[in-house]
C-alpha positions, 0 to 999 in steps of 0.5 A: 474352523473358520470364524463366522460373523453376521451383520446386525444393526449393532455392526452398522457397516461390515468392512471388506475385511469382514466380508472377505472370508465369505468371498474367499470361500466362494459364498457370493450370495452371502457376501452380496446379502451382507453388503446390500444390508450395509447399504440399506443402513448407509447408502453412501458406504463406498467400500460396500459398493466397491466390493459389490462390483467384484461380487457381480463381476466374478461371482457365479452369476455375473451381472455386469450392469449391477457391477457398473452401477456400484462402481459408478457410485464409488466414482460419484461418491469419492471423486478424485480419490485413489479408490475412485481412480482405481474403480474407474480403471475397472469401469474402463476395462468393462467398457473395453471388453463389452465394445463390439469388435 
């Protein structure tokens, strides 16, 4: 049986490693909920913004605008970092895919 966990104020910010099992099981709504709660506590938590970008990209109800917003927050919060550079690649790919052909 897989271990489960829940977010609480005692666990101020879940790491993507903690959220990953719910994503792997396809529980996007649970992952989204946990990450959004983490952002209520720490709006500058870049890992949560980064993972939410994927939740909104590959989840059952894609929301490209929400993905863009969260990934843009990563770039804004950590300019020049490796994570921001990788995130910018995702943003650029989304832009290319949405461009008219």
